[in-house]
C-alpha positions, 0 to 999 in steps of 0.5 A, a space after each residue: 499500500 502506498 503511504 497516501 492511500 488509506 485503508 478501507 477501514 481504521 482499526 484502533 491499534 490499542 485494543 485489549 484482548 477482550 476487545 479485539 476478540 469481541 471485534 473478531 466475533 462481531 465481524 465473523 457474525 457480520 460475514 455470516 449474516 452476509 453469506 446467509 443473505 446472499 447464498 443463492 448469489 454465492 452458490 451461482 457464483 462458485 458453482 455454476 458454469 460460465 454463462 458462455 459454457 451453458 450455452 454448450 451444455 445440453 442437459 438432455 445430452 447423456 455424459 457418455 
């Protein structure tokens, strides 16, 4: 990172152990909520073929 670039979020440098653990727990819960809310979109993104390849694949055609 260049010295003139700001981080995405400003994190305090002097958190106590308990506060750092609470922050991490909150971030993990926020990530879980985002994953749950966008589960369909994430599944399509990671598990569905590229749209350009879908045109080449015919589900009625046997694999062998």
